[in-house]
N, CA, C, O and CB atoms as a CASP TS submission, in Angstrom:
PFRMAT TS
TARGET T0000
AUTHOR 0000-0000-0000
METHOD Language model
MODEL 1
PARENT N/A
ATOM      1  N   MET     1     219.417 198.629 124.770  1.00  0.00           N
ATOM      2  CA  MET     1     218.160 198.098 125.250  1.00  0.00           C
ATOM      3  C   MET     1     217.842 196.796 124.532  1.00  0.00           C
ATOM      4  O   MET     1     218.690 196.254 123.824  1.00  0.00           O
ATOM      5  CB  MET     1     217.032 199.115 125.056  1.00  0.00           C
ATOM      6  N   SER     2     216.651 196.301 124.706  1.00  0.00           N
ATOM      7  CA  SER     2     216.282 195.033 124.101  1.00  0.00           C
ATOM      8  C   SER     2     216.132 195.159 122.598  1.00  0.00           C
ATOM      9  O   SER     2     215.893 196.248 122.077  1.00  0.00           O
ATOM     10  CB  SER     2     214.998 194.514 124.708  1.00  0.00           C
ATOM     11  N   SER     3     216.273 194.038 121.903  1.00  0.00           N
ATOM     12  CA  SER     3     216.065 194.056 120.470  1.00  0.00           C
ATOM     13  C   SER     3     214.582 194.235 120.174  1.00  0.00           C
ATOM     14  O   SER     3     213.736 193.970 121.027  1.00  0.00           O
ATOM     15  CB  SER     3     216.602 192.767 119.822  1.00  0.00           C
ATOM     16  N   SER     4     214.271 194.688 118.960  1.00  0.00           N
ATOM     17  CA  SER     4     212.887 194.982 118.608  1.00  0.00           C
ATOM     18  C   SER     4     211.996 193.747 118.687  1.00  0.00           C
ATOM     19  O   SER     4     210.797 193.879 118.932  1.00  0.00           O
ATOM     20  CB  SER     4     212.822 195.571 117.218  1.00  0.00           C
ATOM     21  N   GLU     5     212.544 192.562 118.488  1.00  0.00           N
ATOM     22  CA  GLU     5     211.724 191.356 118.563  1.00  0.00           C
ATOM     23  C   GLU     5     211.229 191.087 119.978  1.00  0.00           C
ATOM     24  O   GLU     5     210.271 190.337 120.161  1.00  0.00           O
ATOM     25  CB  GLU     5     212.508 190.163 118.060  1.00  0.00           C
ATOM     26  N   ASN     6     211.869 191.690 120.988  1.00  0.00           N
ATOM     27  CA  ASN     6     211.478 191.500 122.377  1.00  0.00           C
ATOM     28  C   ASN     6     210.663 192.663 122.936  1.00  0.00           C
ATOM     29  O   ASN     6     210.299 192.649 124.112  1.00  0.00           O
ATOM     30  CB  ASN     6     212.700 191.296 123.219  1.00  0.00           C
ATOM     31  N   GLN     7     210.375 193.660 122.118  1.00  0.00           N
ATOM     32  CA  GLN     7     209.654 194.825 122.615  1.00  0.00           C
ATOM     33  C   GLN     7     208.153 194.566 122.657  1.00  0.00           C
ATOM     34  O   GLN     7     207.605 193.830 121.837  1.00  0.00           O
ATOM     35  CB  GLN     7     209.952 196.043 121.746  1.00  0.00           C
ATOM     36  N   LEU     8     207.508 195.188 123.630  1.00  0.00           N
ATOM     37  CA  LEU     8     206.066 195.081 123.772  1.00  0.00           C
ATOM     38  C   LEU     8     205.363 195.978 122.757  1.00  0.00           C
ATOM     39  O   LEU     8     205.923 196.970 122.290  1.00  0.00           O
ATOM     40  CB  LEU     8     205.637 195.446 125.199  1.00  0.00           C
ATOM     41  N   THR     9     204.142 195.615 122.431  1.00  0.00           N
ATOM     42  CA  THR     9     203.324 196.488 121.600  1.00  0.00           C
ATOM     43  C   THR     9     202.863 197.679 122.448  1.00  0.00           C
ATOM     44  O   THR     9     202.984 197.656 123.673  1.00  0.00           O
ATOM     45  CB  THR     9     202.101 195.711 121.002  1.00  0.00           C
ATOM     46  N   ILE    10     202.339 198.706 121.798  1.00  0.00           N
ATOM     47  CA  ILE    10     201.804 199.861 122.525  1.00  0.00           C
ATOM     48  C   ILE    10     200.682 199.414 123.464  1.00  0.00           C
ATOM     49  O   ILE    10     200.620 199.860 124.609  1.00  0.00           O
ATOM     50  CB  ILE    10     201.286 200.940 121.536  1.00  0.00           C
ATOM     51  N   ASP    11     199.810 198.550 122.991  1.00  0.00           N
ATOM     52  CA  ASP    11     198.721 198.047 123.845  1.00  0.00           C
ATOM     53  C   ASP    11     199.262 197.314 125.067  1.00  0.00           C
ATOM     54  O   ASP    11     198.753 197.491 126.174  1.00  0.00           O
ATOM     55  CB  ASP    11     197.804 197.113 123.046  1.00  0.00           C
ATOM     56  N   ASP    12     200.288 196.494 124.872  1.00  0.00           N
ATOM     57  CA  ASP    12     200.892 195.785 125.999  1.00  0.00           C
ATOM     58  C   ASP    12     201.574 196.751 126.961  1.00  0.00           C
ATOM     59  O   ASP    12     201.493 196.569 128.176  1.00  0.00           O
ATOM     60  CB  ASP    12     201.898 194.752 125.497  1.00  0.00           C
ATOM     61  N   LEU    13     202.246 197.778 126.434  1.00  0.00           N
ATOM     62  CA  LEU    13     202.863 198.786 127.298  1.00  0.00           C
ATOM     63  C   LEU    13     201.805 199.507 128.126  1.00  0.00           C
ATOM     64  O   LEU    13     202.021 199.775 129.308  1.00  0.00           O
ATOM     65  CB  LEU    13     203.663 199.800 126.460  1.00  0.00           C
ATOM     66  N   GLU    14     200.673 199.821 127.523  1.00  0.00           N
ATOM     67  CA  GLU    14     199.589 200.466 128.266  1.00  0.00           C
ATOM     68  C   GLU    14     199.050 199.545 129.353  1.00  0.00           C
ATOM     69  O   GLU    14     198.730 199.999 130.452  1.00  0.00           O
ATOM     70  CB  GLU    14     198.457 200.876 127.315  1.00  0.00           C
ATOM     71  N   THR    15     198.948 198.260 129.053  1.00  0.00           N
ATOM     72  CA  THR    15     198.497 197.284 130.048  1.00  0.00           C
ATOM     73  C   THR    15     199.472 197.223 131.218  1.00  0.00           C
ATOM     74  O   THR    15     199.060 197.226 132.378  1.00  0.00           O
ATOM     75  CB  THR    15     198.344 195.889 129.411  1.00  0.00           C
ATOM     76  N   VAL    16     200.762 197.170 130.909  1.00  0.00           N
ATOM     77  CA  VAL    16     201.796 197.138 131.952  1.00  0.00           C
ATOM     78  C   VAL    16     201.758 198.420 132.777  1.00  0.00           C
ATOM     79  O   VAL    16     201.843 198.375 134.004  1.00  0.00           O
ATOM     80  CB  VAL    16     203.199 196.947 131.327  1.00  0.00           C
ATOM     81  N   TYR    17     201.629 199.557 132.106  1.00  0.00           N
ATOM     82  CA  TYR    17     201.564 200.845 132.805  1.00  0.00           C
ATOM     83  C   TYR    17     200.371 200.869 133.761  1.00  0.00           C
ATOM     84  O   TYR    17     200.505 201.266 134.918  1.00  0.00           O
ATOM     85  CB  TYR    17     201.465 202.012 131.791  1.00  0.00           C
ATOM     86  N   ASP    18     199.213 200.447 133.277  1.00  0.00           N
ATOM     87  CA  ASP    18     198.016 200.433 134.121  1.00  0.00           C
ATOM     88  C   ASP    18     198.191 199.513 135.322  1.00  0.00           C
ATOM     89  O   ASP    18     197.812 199.873 136.437  1.00  0.00           O
ATOM     90  CB  ASP    18     196.798 199.999 133.307  1.00  0.00           C
ATOM     91  N   ALA    19     198.761 198.329 135.110  1.00  0.00           N
ATOM     92  CA  ALA    19     198.985 197.386 136.209  1.00  0.00           C
ATOM     93  C   ALA    19     199.971 197.957 137.224  1.00  0.00           C
ATOM     94  O   ALA    19     199.789 197.799 138.432  1.00  0.00           O
ATOM     95  CB  ALA    19     199.502 196.044 135.669  1.00  0.00           C
ATOM     96  N   LEU    20     201.009 198.615 136.733  1.00  0.00           N
ATOM     97  CA  LEU    20     201.997 199.224 137.630  1.00  0.00           C
ATOM     98  C   LEU    20     201.375 200.355 138.441  1.00  0.00           C
ATOM     99  O   LEU    20     201.594 200.451 139.649  1.00  0.00           O
ATOM    100  CB  LEU    20     203.199 199.749 136.828  1.00  0.00           C
ATOM    101  N   ALA    21     200.605 201.208 137.781  1.00  0.00           N
ATOM    102  CA  ALA    21     199.951 202.302 138.493  1.00  0.00           C
ATOM    103  C   ALA    21     199.004 201.781 139.566  1.00  0.00           C
ATOM    104  O   ALA    21     198.968 202.311 140.677  1.00  0.00           O
ATOM    105  CB  ALA    21     199.191 203.189 137.514  1.00  0.00           C
ATOM    106  N   GLN    22     198.245 200.752 139.239  1.00  0.00           N
ATOM    107  CA  GLN    22     197.321 200.167 140.212  1.00  0.00           C
ATOM    108  C   GLN    22     198.081 199.539 141.380  1.00  0.00           C
ATOM    109  O   GLN    22     197.681 199.694 142.533  1.00  0.00           O
ATOM    110  CB  GLN    22     196.427 199.115 139.534  1.00  0.00           C
ATOM    111  N   ALA    23     199.164 198.837 141.091  1.00  0.00           N
ATOM    112  CA  ALA    23     199.961 198.204 142.151  1.00  0.00           C
ATOM    113  C   ALA    23     200.581 199.255 143.073  1.00  0.00           C
ATOM    114  O   ALA    23     200.649 199.051 144.285  1.00  0.00           O
ATOM    115  CB  ALA    23     201.066 197.322 141.539  1.00  0.00           C
ATOM    116  N   ILE    24     201.033 200.375 142.508  1.00  0.00           N
ATOM    117  CA  ILE    24     201.587 201.463 143.331  1.00  0.00           C
ATOM    118  C   ILE    24     200.505 202.027 144.241  1.00  0.00           C
ATOM    119  O   ILE    24     200.759 202.307 145.413  1.00  0.00           O
ATOM    120  CB  ILE    24     202.181 202.588 142.439  1.00  0.00           C
ATOM    121  N   ASP    25     199.299 202.194 143.705  1.00  0.00           N
ATOM    122  CA  ASP    25     198.189 202.667 144.542  1.00  0.00           C
ATOM    123  C   ASP    25     197.885 201.683 145.666  1.00  0.00           C
ATOM    124  O   ASP    25     197.661 202.092 146.805  1.00  0.00           O
ATOM    125  CB  ASP    25     196.934 202.890 143.689  1.00  0.00           C
ATOM    126  N   ILE    26     197.877 200.390 145.351  1.00  0.00           N
ATOM    127  CA  ILE    26     197.605 199.365 146.362  1.00  0.00           C
ATOM    128  C   ILE    26     198.699 199.348 147.429  1.00  0.00           C
ATOM    129  O   ILE    26     198.403 199.226 148.618  1.00  0.00           O
ATOM    130  CB  ILE    26     197.488 197.979 145.702  1.00  0.00           C
ATOM    131  N   ALA    27     199.948 199.470 147.015  1.00  0.00           N
ATOM    132  CA  ALA    27     201.069 199.452 147.965  1.00  0.00           C
ATOM    133  C   ALA    27     200.999 200.634 148.919  1.00  0.00           C
ATOM    134  O   ALA    27     201.367 200.513 150.088  1.00  0.00           O
ATOM    135  CB  ALA    27     202.408 199.465 147.217  1.00  0.00           C
ATOM    136  N   GLY    28     200.532 201.768 148.432  1.00  0.00           N
ATOM    137  CA  GLY    28     200.477 202.974 149.254  1.00  0.00           C
ATOM    138  C   GLY    28     201.808 203.707 149.241  1.00  0.00           C
ATOM    139  O   GLY    28     202.856 203.128 148.957  1.00  0.00           O
ATOM    140  N   ALA    29     201.742 204.980 149.551  1.00  0.00           N
ATOM    141  CA  ALA    29     202.926 205.848 149.465  1.00  0.00           C
ATOM    142  C   ALA    29     204.086 205.355 150.334  1.00  0.00           C
ATOM    143  O   ALA    29     205.246 205.452 149.932  1.00  0.00           O
ATOM    144  CB  ALA    29     202.556 207.266 149.873  1.00  0.00           C
ATOM    145  N   ASP    30     203.780 204.828 151.518  1.00  0.00           N
ATOM    146  CA  ASP    30     204.850 204.403 152.424  1.00  0.00           C
ATOM    147  C   ASP    30     205.543 203.120 151.970  1.00  0.00           C
ATOM    148  O   ASP    30     206.697 202.888 152.330  1.00  0.00           O
ATOM    149  CB  ASP    30     204.294 204.207 153.811  1.00  0.00           C
ATOM    150  N   LYS    31     204.863 202.288 151.189  1.00  0.00           N
ATOM    151  CA  LYS    31     205.445 201.018 150.742  1.00  0.00           C
ATOM    152  C   LYS    31     205.874 201.037 149.270  1.00  0.00           C
ATOM    153  O   LYS    31     206.443 200.060 148.783  1.00  0.00           O
ATOM    154  CB  LYS    31     204.450 199.899 150.962  1.00  0.00           C
ATOM    155  N   THR    32     205.609 202.128 148.562  1.00  0.00           N
ATOM    156  CA  THR    32     205.946 202.190 147.141  1.00  0.00           C
ATOM    157  C   THR    32     207.431 201.964 146.865  1.00  0.00           C
ATOM    158  O   THR    32     207.758 201.190 145.965  1.00  0.00           O
ATOM    159  CB  THR    32     205.531 203.523 146.581  1.00  0.00           C
ATOM    160  N   PRO    33     208.349 202.608 147.603  1.00  0.00           N
ATOM    161  CA  PRO    33     209.768 202.337 147.321  1.00  0.00           C
ATOM    162  C   PRO    33     210.138 200.862 147.479  1.00  0.00           C
ATOM    163  O   PRO    33     210.872 200.319 146.654  1.00  0.00           O
ATOM    164  CB  PRO    33     210.642 203.174 148.236  1.00  0.00           C
ATOM    165  N   LEU    34     209.639 200.213 148.524  1.00  0.00           N
ATOM    166  CA  LEU    34     209.921 198.790 148.736  1.00  0.00           C
ATOM    167  C   LEU    34     209.329 197.952 147.601  1.00  0.00           C
ATOM    168  O   LEU    34     209.990 197.051 147.084  1.00  0.00           O
ATOM    169  CB  LEU    34     209.357 198.321 150.099  1.00  0.00           C
ATOM    170  N   PHE    35     208.087 198.246 147.214  1.00  0.00           N
ATOM    171  CA  PHE    35     207.459 197.537 146.104  1.00  0.00           C
ATOM    172  C   PHE    35     208.281 197.672 144.831  1.00  0.00           C
ATOM    173  O   PHE    35     208.512 196.682 144.137  1.00  0.00           O
ATOM    174  CB  PHE    35     206.045 198.060 145.872  1.00  0.00           C
ATOM    175  N   LEU    36     208.726 198.889 144.514  1.00  0.00           N
ATOM    176  CA  LEU    36     209.475 199.106 143.276  1.00  0.00           C
ATOM    177  C   LEU    36     210.825 198.389 143.285  1.00  0.00           C
ATOM    178  O   LEU    36     211.272 197.891 142.251  1.00  0.00           O
ATOM    179  CB  LEU    36     209.687 200.596 143.052  1.00  0.00           C
ATOM    180  N   VAL    37     211.470 198.336 144.442  1.00  0.00           N
ATOM    181  CA  VAL    37     212.738 197.610 144.542  1.00  0.00           C
ATOM    182  C   VAL    37     212.498 196.114 144.341  1.00  0.00           C
ATOM    183  O   VAL    37     213.238 195.452 143.613  1.00  0.00           O
ATOM    184  CB  VAL    37     213.416 197.871 145.914  1.00  0.00           C
ATOM    185  N   LYS    38     211.459 195.586 144.989  1.00  0.00           N
ATOM    186  CA  LYS    38     211.138 194.164 144.813  1.00  0.00           C
ATOM    187  C   LYS    38     210.815 193.851 143.350  1.00  0.00           C
ATOM    188  O   LYS    38     211.266 192.841 142.809  1.00  0.00           O
ATOM    189  CB  LYS    38     209.951 193.767 145.714  1.00  0.00           C
ATOM    190  N   LEU    39     210.036 194.718 142.723  1.00  0.00           N
ATOM    191  CA  LEU    39     209.681 194.524 141.324  1.00  0.00           C
ATOM    192  C   LEU    39     210.915 194.576 140.428  1.00  0.00           C
ATOM    193  O   LEU    39     211.063 193.765 139.514  1.00  0.00           O
ATOM    194  CB  LEU    39     208.669 195.577 140.885  1.00  0.00           C
ATOM    195  N   ALA    40     211.796 195.534 140.697  1.00  0.00           N
ATOM    196  CA  ALA    40     213.020 195.659 139.904  1.00  0.00           C
ATOM    197  C   ALA    40     213.893 194.421 140.044  1.00  0.00           C
ATOM    198  O   ALA    40     214.443 193.937 139.055  1.00  0.00           O
ATOM    199  CB  ALA    40     213.805 196.903 140.324  1.00  0.00           C
ATOM    200  N   LEU    41     214.028 193.905 141.259  1.00  0.00           N
ATOM    201  CA  LEU    41     214.852 192.708 141.466  1.00  0.00           C
ATOM    202  C   LEU    41     214.246 191.488 140.793  1.00  0.00           C
ATOM    203  O   LEU    41     214.972 190.669 140.228  1.00  0.00           O
ATOM    204  CB  LEU    41     215.031 192.438 142.954  1.00  0.00           C
ATOM    205  N   LEU    42     212.932 191.357 140.846  1.00  0.00           N
ATOM    206  CA  LEU    42     212.276 190.247 140.155  1.00  0.00           C
ATOM    207  C   LEU    42     212.500 190.334 138.646  1.00  0.00           C
ATOM    208  O   LEU    42     212.749 189.322 137.991  1.00  0.00           O
ATOM    209  CB  LEU    42     210.771 190.236 140.468  1.00  0.00           C
ATOM    210  N   ASN    43     212.410 191.545 138.097  1.00  0.00           N
ATOM    211  CA  ASN    43     212.619 191.711 136.661  1.00  0.00           C
ATOM    212  C   ASN    43     214.078 191.529 136.275  1.00  0.00           C
ATOM    213  O   ASN    43     214.371 190.993 135.207  1.00  0.00           O
ATOM    214  CB  ASN    43     212.139 193.077 136.216  1.00  0.00           C
ATOM    215  N   ALA    44     214.996 191.967 137.130  1.00  0.00           N
ATOM    216  CA  ALA    44     216.414 191.738 136.862  1.00  0.00           C
ATOM    217  C   ALA    44     216.700 190.242 136.825  1.00  0.00           C
ATOM    218  O   ALA    44     217.437 189.765 135.962  1.00  0.00           O
ATOM    219  CB  ALA    44     217.294 192.429 137.927  1.00  0.00           C
ATOM    220  N   ASN    45     216.118 189.513 137.756  1.00  0.00           N
ATOM    221  CA  ASN    45     216.296 188.066 137.783  1.00  0.00           C
ATOM    222  C   ASN    45     215.704 187.417 136.531  1.00  0.00           C
ATOM    223  O   ASN    45     216.285 186.482 135.980  1.00  0.00           O
ATOM    224  CB  ASN    45     215.650 187.475 139.042  1.00  0.00           C
ATOM    225  N   ALA    46     214.548 187.914 136.083  1.00  0.00           N
ATOM    226  CA  ALA    46     213.914 187.375 134.880  1.00  0.00           C
ATOM    227  C   ALA    46     214.756 187.634 133.636  1.00  0.00           C
ATOM    228  O   ALA    46     214.752 186.825 132.708  1.00  0.00           O
ATOM    229  CB  ALA    46     212.527 187.978 134.701  1.00  0.00           C
ATOM    230  N   LEU    47     215.486 188.764 133.606  1.00  0.00           N
ATOM    231  CA  LEU    47     216.377 189.033 132.481  1.00  0.00           C
ATOM    232  C   LEU    47     217.511 188.018 132.424  1.00  0.00           C
ATOM    233  O   LEU    47     217.969 187.646 131.344  1.00  0.00           O
ATOM    234  CB  LEU    47     216.944 190.448 132.577  1.00  0.00           C
ATOM    235  N   GLY    48     217.960 187.574 133.593  1.00  0.00           N
ATOM    236  CA  GLY    48     218.987 186.546 133.647  1.00  0.00           C
ATOM    237  C   GLY    48     220.407 187.049 133.485  1.00  0.00           C
ATOM    238  O   GLY    48     221.351 186.258 133.497  1.00  0.00           O
ATOM    239  N   GLN    49     220.571 188.358 133.333  1.00  0.00           N
ATOM    240  CA  GLN    49     221.901 188.954 133.187  1.00  0.00           C
ATOM    241  C   GLN    49     221.882 190.334 133.840  1.00  0.00           C
ATOM    242  O   GLN    49     220.894 191.060 133.735  1.00  0.00           O
ATOM    243  CB  GLN    49     222.324 189.051 131.675  1.00  0.00           C
ATOM    244  N   ALA    50     222.957 190.690 134.502  1.00  0.00           N
ATOM    245  CA  ALA    50     223.020 191.992 135.171  1.00  0.00           C
ATOM    246  C   ALA    50     223.154 193.156 134.189  1.00  0.00           C
ATOM    247  O   ALA    50     222.570 194.217 134.409  1.00  0.00           O
ATOM    248  CB  ALA    50     224.183 192.015 136.142  1.00  0.00           C
ATOM    249  N   GLN    51     223.909 192.971 133.116  1.00  0.00           N
ATOM    250  CA  GLN    51     224.216 194.099 132.229  1.00  0.00           C
ATOM    251  C   GLN    51     222.982 194.739 131.590  1.00  0.00           C
ATOM    252  O   GLN    51     222.902 195.968 131.579  1.00  0.00           O
ATOM    253  CB  GLN    51     225.146 193.642 131.146  1.00  0.00           C
ATOM    254  N   PRO    52     222.020 193.986 131.060  1.00  0.00           N
ATOM    255  CA  PRO    52     220.835 194.658 130.515  1.00  0.00           C
ATOM    256  C   PRO    52     220.080 195.451 131.583  1.00  0.00           C
ATOM    257  O   PRO    52     219.580 196.543 131.315  1.00  0.00           O
ATOM    258  CB  PRO    52     219.901 193.633 129.879  1.00  0.00           C
ATOM    259  N   PHE    53     220.001 194.898 132.787  1.00  0.00           N
ATOM    260  CA  PHE    53     219.321 195.611 133.862  1.00  0.00           C
ATOM    261  C   PHE    53     220.051 196.910 134.195  1.00  0.00           C
ATOM    262  O   PHE    53     219.420 197.953 134.366  1.00  0.00           O
ATOM    263  CB  PHE    53     219.215 194.725 135.109  1.00  0.00           C
ATOM    264  N   LEU    54     221.371 196.848 134.286  1.00  0.00           N
ATOM    265  CA  LEU    54     222.149 198.050 134.583  1.00  0.00           C
ATOM    266  C   LEU    54     221.969 199.105 133.496  1.00  0.00           C
ATOM    267  O   LEU    54     221.912 200.298 133.790  1.00  0.00           O
ATOM    268  CB  LEU    54     223.632 197.701 134.734  1.00  0.00           C
ATOM    269  N   ALA    55     221.879 198.669 132.247  1.00  0.00           N
ATOM    270  CA  ALA    55     221.630 199.604 131.146  1.00  0.00           C
ATOM    271  C   ALA    55     220.247 200.238 131.288  1.00  0.00           C
ATOM    272  O   ALA    55     220.081 201.432 131.037  1.00  0.00           O
ATOM    273  CB  ALA    55     221.751 198.885 129.782  1.00  0.00           C
ATOM    274  N   HIS    56     219.263 199.446 131.687  1.00  0.00           N
ATOM    275  CA  HIS    56     217.906 199.970 131.873  1.00  0.00           C
ATOM    276  C   HIS    56     217.872 200.987 133.011  1.00  0.00           C
ATOM    277  O   HIS    56     217.179 201.999 132.910  1.00  0.00           O
ATOM    278  CB  HIS    56     216.916 198.822 132.156  1.00  0.00           C
ATOM    279  N   VAL    57     218.607 200.733 134.085  1.00  0.00           N
ATOM    280  CA  VAL    57     218.683 201.687 135.200  1.00  0.00           C
ATOM    281  C   VAL    57     219.242 203.022 134.705  1.00  0.00           C
ATOM    282  O   VAL    57     218.713 204.086 135.027  1.00  0.00           O
ATOM    283  CB  VAL    57     219.566 201.120 136.353  1.00  0.00           C
ATOM    284  N   LYS    58     220.310 202.951 133.926  1.00  0.00           N
ATOM    285  CA  LYS    58     220.927 204.179 133.400  1.00  0.00           C
ATOM    286  C   LYS    58     219.946 204.947 132.516  1.00  0.00           C
ATOM    287  O   LYS    58     219.842 206.169 132.618  1.00  0.00           O
ATOM    288  CB  LYS    58     222.205 203.842 132.602  1.00  0.00           C
ATOM    289  N   ILE    59     219.236 204.241 131.659  1.00  0.00           N
ATOM    290  CA  ILE    59     218.260 204.890 130.776  1.00  0.00           C
ATOM    291  C   ILE    59     217.124 205.508 131.578  1.00  0.00           C
ATOM    292  O   ILE    59     216.688 206.623 131.291  1.00  0.00           O
ATOM    293  CB  ILE    59     217.699 203.883 129.762  1.00  0.00           C
ATOM    294  N   ALA    60     216.640 204.774 132.594  1.00  0.00           N
ATOM    295  CA  ALA    60     215.514 205.260 133.392  1.00  0.00           C
ATOM    296  C   ALA    60     215.879 206.509 134.190  1.00  0.00           C
ATOM    297  O   ALA    60     214.997 207.306 134.512  1.00  0.00           O
ATOM    298  CB  ALA    60     215.032 204.167 134.337  1.00  0.00           C
ATOM    299  N   LEU    61     217.147 206.695 134.513  1.00  0.00           N
ATOM    300  CA  LEU    61     217.568 207.879 135.263  1.00  0.00           C
ATOM    301  C   LEU    61     217.637 209.131 134.395  1.00  0.00           C
ATOM    302  O   LEU    61     217.676 210.245 134.917  1.00  0.00           O
ATOM    303  CB  LEU    61     218.916 207.632 135.900  1.00  0.00           C
ATOM    304  N   GLN    62     217.653 208.962 133.107  1.00  0.00           N
ATOM    305  CA  GLN    62     217.742 210.116 132.208  1.00  0.00           C
ATOM    306  C   GLN    62     216.468 210.947 132.283  1.00  0.00           C
ATOM    307  O   GLN    62     215.362 210.410 132.344  1.00  0.00           O
ATOM    308  CB  GLN    62     217.995 209.660 130.756  1.00  0.00           C
ATOM    309  N   ASP    63     216.640 212.239 132.278  1.00  0.00           N
ATOM    310  CA  ASP    63     215.544 213.213 132.181  1.00  0.00           C
ATOM    311  C   ASP    63     214.491 213.083 133.285  1.00  0.00           C
ATOM    312  O   ASP    63     213.302 213.283 133.036  1.00  0.00           O
ATOM    313  CB  ASP    63     214.871 213.074 130.849  1.00  0.00           C
ATOM    314  N   LEU    64     214.927 212.747 134.503  1.00  0.00           N
ATOM    315  CA  LEU    64     213.963 212.701 135.621  1.00  0.00           C
ATOM    316  C   LEU    64     213.606 214.110 136.058  1.00  0.00           C
ATOM    317  O   LEU    64     212.812 214.287 136.982  1.00  0.00           O
ATOM    318  CB  LEU    64     214.538 211.900 136.821  1.00  0.00           C
TER
END
């Protein structure tokens, strides 16, 4: 995963979580999968490399 210098604070993580939850509510149940794919692709592009994103996908699939 990312190095500790790039990690968000707990407060920032809570802010991101709240924004994500609100955006999912706004998108609605029928559009949530499309929204999440668009968000994931935008974040993958922001990372600038495929490998960190692929590692994040693997981690996110754990313990679902």
